[in-house]
N, C-alpha and C positions, 0 to 999 in steps of 0.2 A: 504494500499499499503506499502510496506517497505521502510523506511526511506532512504536507500540508493538510492532509485528509485527517490524519492522526490529531493534529493540533485542533483542528475545526471540530472534530467530534471531541476532544477533551472539553473545550470550551462550553460546547453544548451540553455536555453531560452534568458540568459543574452547574449549570443553569437548570438543567431540568431534574435534578435530584435535589434542587432545592425547593421544588413543589411540596406541598403537604403531603405527609407520608399517606394520608389518606386517599387520596389521588393516585399515587403511586401503586399502593395496594391494590386497589380498585383494578387498575389497568393489568397488574399480575394475575391477579385472580380471575379475568375476564378471558386472557390469554391461556392460562392453563386449564380451566374449564374447558374452553373451545378444542384444545388440543385432544384432550382426552375423548370428548364426545364426538369430534368431527374427524379426529385420525385414528386413536386409538381404537375406539369402539369400531369402528368399520373395518381397520386391520384385523382385531380380533376373530369378528366375524366371518371374514374371508378365509382366515385359519380355518375355523371350525367348517365352513363349508367346504371348502377345497379338500380338506382331510376326508370329510363323509364321503365327497366323490372320489376319492383315491381310494378309499374301502371298498366302493361299488365298484371300480374299474378291476380291481385286483381279484376281487370274487368272482367278474366275469371271465377274467384271465385263467383262472384256476377250473372254472367250470368248462369252458370252451377255449383251450389254448389253441389260439391262431396269429398269424402275424399281425392281422387286424386288431385282436384284442390286446396284444404285446405292445403295439404302438399306442393305443389309448391308455393302457396303462401307465406308458412313460410319458405321455404328454401329461397326465393328470399328477403324475410324480412331480415334474418339474414345476406344474403351477402351483402344489401343495408345497415344495421347498421353496420358492421364492415368496410365498405368503406367509411361511415362517420365517425367512430370512428378514422381511421387511418389519414382521412384529418385533423381532430381535432387536431393531434400533433402539424402541422404547423399552427399557431393562427395569421397570418400575410396575409394582401393582401384581395383579393376580398373576401374570404371565412367569413373574420372578418369586412370588411366595409360594407357588405351586411346582417349582423347580423343572417345569416341562420342557423347557429349552433343551437343558442337559438330557433330558429323558428321550427328545425326540430327534436332536441335531448332533448328538455327540459324533465326532470324527477323529480320528480314523478307527472305523470298526477293527475288531478282529476277524479276519477271513477264516484263520483256522479254526477258531470258534464256533463261527457260523456253519462252515463244511462239517465240523462234528455234529452240530445239530441235524443237518440234512442228512448225516448217514448213520446217526444214532437210532436207539429204539425207544428212548424215552418219550411219554407222551408231549406233545404240543399243544398245548392250550392258551387261552386269553390269561389264566392265572400264573403261568409259569413264565410267560412272556414279561408279564407286569412285574416279576420279582427277578428277572436276569440283569446283568449289568449291562451298563449302558454301551458297552462297546460290542455289544450282539443283538441290538434293538434299534428301532427310530427309522428315520427316513434313509440314513446310508447304510443301513443292513438291508433295507429294501431295494437299494440302488444296485448293491451287489448282487440281488435275485435277479433284477430286470436287465442289467447290464454287464454281467458277469463275462470275463472276456473269451468269448465264443461267437460263433455265427448266431443271427436272428434265429435261423432253423433249428439249431441247437439247443438255443435256449427255449424255445415253444417246445420242443422235445423234452426238455428238461421238467416241462409241468404236465405232461401227458402222461396217460397211462398209470395203472397201479402204481410203479416208480416215482413218478411225478405228484403223486397225491401228497407225499411228506413236504415237498416243495411248496405246493399250493397252500398246504395247510399253514406252513409258517408264514408264506408272504400273507394269507388272510389274517393270522393272528398280530403280526408287526402292523399292518395295515389298522386292524382294529384298535390297536392300542393307542397308535397315533391319533386316531379319531375319537378316542375316548377321551384324551386328555386334553386336546383340543376343544371338546364341546364343554368339558369341564372348568375349562379357563373362561370361556364364553360365556357359561350361566353365571361365575362368580362375578363377572365385571358387569353382565347384565346391559343397561343402557348407561353405564359410566357415571351416572349422576352423582352415586355415593363416593365412588373413587375420586371424581373430580371434586367435590366438597372437600374430601380429606387433603387432596394435592394443595387446593386453592388455599387452604389454612396454613400450609408450609410457607405461604408467600415467597420471600427471597431464597429460601433454602431449598424451595420446589424448583424454581428457576434454575439454580445452581445445577439440580439435578439434570433437568432437562436439555439443559446447555452441554451437561457432561455426555449426555445418551448422545446427541448429535455429534459430539467431538468422538466418541466411540465408533459411530459409525462412518465416520471418515478415517480416522486412523487406523484402528484395529479392523474393520469390516471390508473397508478398501485398499488405503495406503499400503499397510503393513503386508496384505496379501500379494500385491504387485511386486513390492520390493523384494519379498522373499523368492519368488520365482524367478525374478531377473536375476538375484543374486545365485541361486543354484545353477541357474542357464550359463551364467559367466564362469563357474567354478567346473562347468562339466559334469553336474552332479545332478542334473534334472530329471526327475523320472515322472512318469504321468501318475503314478501313486502317491507322489510327493504332493500333488494339488487336490485340494477337496473340489468335489464335484466333476472331476476328470473325466470319470466312466461315462457319465451322461452328458460330457462336453459343456458342463454348465459353469464353469470357473469364472468367466467373464459377467456372464449373467448375475452371478451370486454378489461379486463388486459392484456391479451398476445397481443392483438392487438396495445395498447398503447405502450407496450414494444419494439415489432418491428419496430412500426414507429418511436420511439425514435432513436433506433439502425440505421434505414434507415437514418435519417439525420446526424448521425454521420459518418456513413459508405459511406454513397451516391451510385452511381452507378458507374460513374468514379472519380469523385471528391465529397468527404465528409469533414467534419470537421476534421475527423481523417488526411487527408491530411496536414492540417496546424499543429495539433499535431506532426505528425510524423516528419515534419522538425525541430521541437523543442526537441522533446524527444520521440523516438522510442519506448522506455521502457514503457513509460505512455501509448502510444497508444496500445501497445501489452496488457497491464493490464487493460485497458478500454474495448478493445474487449472481454477480457476474462472474465470480470466484466458483461457485457452485455450477454455473452453466459450462464455465470451460473444462471443469474437471469430468461433468458426465459426457460432454461431447469428448474428450480425449478418450474415456474409457469405452464409449460407443464406437468411436472409429477404429478401435483394435479390431473389431469384426470377426474374431475367432476367439477360442478359449486361449486363457492365458498361456497355458504350456504349449499351443502351437505358435503363438505370437512369439514367445521366447525363443523357439527354435530358428523362426525365420527371421525376425528382426527385433533382437533385444532391444534395439535403440527405441521402438515405438512403445515398449514398456517402459523405457526410462523417461521418456517424453510424458506419458501419462502419470507416473510417478512424480514428477516435478510438479504438474499441476495439480496433484492431489496434495502435496506437501507445502505449497502455497496456500491453499485452503485451509489446510490444518493448523499452519502457524497463525492466520489470519482470526482463526476460531479461537484460539488458545490465548491470544494477546489482545487484538482490537476488541472482538467480541466480549469477551470476559471483562477486560478494563472498562469497556462502556458500560455494561451491566451491572458492574461491581459484584461478579459473582467470582467464587474461588474454585477452581478444580481440584477436587481431591481423587485420592483412588478409588472410593466408593460412588463418587459422583459419575464419574467415568466408567467404571466397571460395572456399575448397578448394582452390587451386592450389598 
């Protein structure tokens, strides 16, 4: 950011924060309620609905294994994954209190343990899945079943006949468990008004947490992922298995979803963090919006899964990382100083 923008925002901030505390508190509370009711609630509802549809498509695949039902199951798995990733950006409330993010999105899963389940004789049912370690369940255990390193025809064959029943049963139980936990979070959140009131009561501390969430989405959800892939490629140690979502070729979309989720928290629907920033420094708000746009464009323009881009043109990854790091620094410095918030481990991590 240019120095004159920073000085201008500082002057505006000193004036704006001299406003009566009740006015500042009312604005913060309105933004917090709007983010819960207009962003968090719809995103949680999408998680529940996409997970329910995933359960249905997996059941169809098990009942009638064909290339068409495999493709349909994969497409719904991708939609469900991105819904969960988008919801992961806001790391507070029921989605954290219930620990479902760890239950459904742990990566990497233990392939040997999943294979042991497939070839074992122990009963596979919903109760057992719910008590298994997170490294044998969730979306990425399903990814292994749907995208295991074989031709599509062999994967379909793996779900067919008497020998395929155990694989189909495991897939159904995994999908059912994901849907069960998604529905539970949606029920707990409800229309969001109760949680929105609780968050609004936290005033400045709640704003700090929201800023921490969007920083987490940019830094850990996006920038660190690209940096790691680029680093592995440069050292000659990059393997597809080292990249989350590589089997389904979703690594770029995962990063893009985290970025878009962070931008959604900043801009909101009717109200977002940007409303508070605009009241203090319109120039900073414009700069942050532009930084989000440049970062999203940079990741979108990669056009391929990260592991493939890294093998073809690691420089493109570096350029995207540069855009992301600039956004990250602006959020951690200009945004936090303007809003008077302090980032802590808990505010960024969500624990």
